[in-house]
C-alpha positions as CSV (number, residue, x, y, z in Angstrom):
1,M,0.2,-0.4,0.0
2,N,2.7,2.3,0.4
3,I,3.4,2.4,-3.1
4,T,-0.1,3.1,-4.2
5,V,-0.2,6.0,-1.5
6,T,3.0,7.3,-3.4
7,L,2.4,6.3,-6.1
8,L,-1.1,8.5,-5.8
9,A,0.6,11.6,-3.7
10,Q,3.0,11.8,-6.5
11,V,0.2,12.0,-9.5
12,I,-1.6,14.2,-7.6
13,A,1.7,16.6,-6.8
14,F,2.9,16.2,-10.8
15,I,-1.2,17.1,-11.7
16,A,-0.3,19.8,-8.9
17,L,2.6,21.0,-10.1
18,I,0.8,20.4,-13.9
19,W,-1.7,22.6,-12.9
20,F,0.5,25.6,-11.1
21,V,2.8,25.4,-13.9
22,N,-0.1,26.1,-16.3
23,K,-1.8,28.9,-14.4
24,V,1.1,30.4,-12.8
25,L,4.4,30.0,-15.6
26,W,3.2,28.9,-18.9
27,G,0.3,30.9,-19.0
28,P,2.1,34.2,-18.2
29,L,5.0,33.3,-20.1
30,S,3.4,32.5,-22.9
31,K,1.2,35.9,-23.0
32,L,4.5,37.4,-23.1
33,M,6.4,35.3,-26.0
34,E,3.3,36.7,-27.9
35,E,3.3,40.4,-27.4
36,R,7.2,40.1,-27.5
37,Q,6.6,38.0,-31.1
38,K,4.0,40.5,-32.1
39,R,6.5,43.6,-31.0
40,I,8.9,42.5,-33.2
41,A,6.5,41.8,-35.8
42,D,4.9,45.7,-35.6
43,G,9.2,46.0,-35.4
44,L,10.1,44.5,-38.6
45,A,6.7,45.9,-40.2
46,A,7.6,49.3,-39.0
47,A,11.0,49.0,-40.6
48,E,10.0,48.1,-43.9
49,K,7.9,51.2,-43.5
50,G,10.7,53.3,-42.8
51,K,13.1,51.5,-45.6
52,K,9.9,52.3,-48.4
53,E,9.6,55.8,-47.2
54,Q,13.4,56.1,-47.4
55,E,13.6,54.8,-50.7
56,L,10.3,57.3,-51.9
57,A,12.5,59.8,-50.0
58,E,15.6,59.1,-52.0
59,K,13.6,59.3,-55.2
60,K,12.1,62.6,-54.5
61,A,15.6,63.9,-53.7
62,L,16.7,63.0,-57.0
63,Q,14.1,63.9,-58.7
64,A,14.1,67.6,-57.0
65,I,17.5,67.3,-57.4
66,S,17.5,67.0,-60.8
67,E,15.0,69.7,-61.0
68,A,17.1,72.1,-59.1
69,K,20.2,71.5,-62.0
70,Q,17.5,71.6,-64.8
71,Q,16.7,75.0,-63.2
72,A,20.3,76.5,-62.7
73,A,21.0,75.1,-65.9
74,E,18.1,77.4,-67.2
75,I,19.0,80.4,-65.4
76,I,22.8,80.0,-66.8
77,A,21.1,80.3,-70.4
78,Q,19.1,82.8,-69.9
79,A,22.4,85.2,-68.3
80,Q,24.3,84.2,-71.4
81,K,21.7,84.7,-73.6
82,R,21.1,88.6,-71.6
83,G,24.9,88.6,-71.5
84,N,25.0,88.2,-75.6
85,E,21.9,90.7,-75.5
86,I,24.1,93.4,-74.1
87,V,27.1,92.8,-75.7
88,E,25.4,93.5,-78.7
89,E,23.7,96.7,-77.8
90,A,26.9,97.9,-76.4
91,K,28.3,97.4,-80.2
92,E,25.5,98.6,-81.9
93,T,26.0,101.8,-79.0
94,A,29.2,101.3,-80.7
95,R,28.9,101.9,-83.8
96,A,26.2,104.6,-83.6
97,E,28.7,106.5,-81.4
98,A,31.4,105.9,-83.7
99,E,29.3,107.1,-86.7
100,R,28.0,110.3,-84.9
101,I,32.0,111.5,-84.6
102,V,32.7,110.2,-88.0
103,A,30.0,112.3,-88.9
104,A,31.0,115.7,-86.7
105,A,34.3,115.2,-87.5
106,N,33.4,115.5,-91.4
107,A,31.7,118.6,-90.6
108,E,34.7,119.8,-89.1
109,I,36.9,119.3,-91.5
110,E,34.2,120.7,-94.2
111,Q,34.4,124.1,-92.6
112,E,38.0,124.0,-92.5
113,V,38.2,123.4,-96.1
114,N,35.5,126.3,-96.4
115,R,37.9,128.3,-94.1
116,A,40.9,127.4,-95.9
117,K,39.2,128.2,-99.8
118,E,37.7,131.3,-98.2
119,H,41.6,132.4,-96.8
120,L,42.3,131.5,-100.4
121,R,40.3,133.5,-102.0
122,K,41.2,136.2,-99.9
123,E,45.3,136.0,-100.4
124,V,44.5,135.4,-104.1
125,A,42.6,138.6,-104.5
126,E,45.2,140.3,-102.6
127,L,47.8,139.1,-104.4
128,A,46.4,140.0,-107.6
129,L,45.2,143.4,-106.3
130,A,49.4,143.9,-105.6
131,G,50.0,142.6,-109.2
132,A,48.1,144.7,-111.0
133,S,49.7,147.5,-109.3
134,K,52.4,146.7,-109.9
135,V,51.9,145.7,-113.6
136,L,50.1,149.0,-114.0
137,K,52.2,151.4,-111.3
138,R,49.4,153.6,-110.8
139,E,47.4,154.3,-108.1
140,I,43.9,152.9,-109.0
141,D,40.9,153.1,-106.3
142,A,42.0,150.0,-104.3
143,K,38.0,149.8,-103.1
144,A,36.4,149.1,-106.4
145,H,39.1,146.8,-107.3
146,K,39.0,144.7,-104.4
147,D,35.0,144.2,-105.2
148,L,35.9,143.4,-108.8
149,L,38.9,140.9,-107.5
150,N,36.1,139.6,-104.8
151,D,33.5,138.6,-107.5
152,L,36.2,137.1,-109.5
153,A,37.6,135.1,-106.4
154,A,33.6,134.1,-106.0
155,Q,33.7,133.0,-109.3
156,I,37.1,130.6,-109.1
């Protein structure tokens, strides 16, 4: 009977131990493992979501860089075009100024030529008067003679 009572006591103790382990240890431990498994799954999902967001952000950044490069190229092209326009405007202004200066110089030369011609006419008239005086060796009315020579010089 000792074996039966002992065996019965051991079976009861084993059942109590299983119930105790199941109730006190196994249930909370299972819950903890399930919670941890859920947290790990959530973390992996968040990591995957973060990875996708990172890829999307990288694509957006590359697109923004590409657009910025394109805008910079457009700005540079516009600046070069404006620079060329400014150079052409400056050339045209310089040409117009040069033409104005040449025209003014030509007008001044024309005036100088006219003054020189007038001066030469007067000198020719005076020389003719002096020559005529010497040839005639007599006194002529200088004023009348000068008028005649001036008319002759104007015809020349």
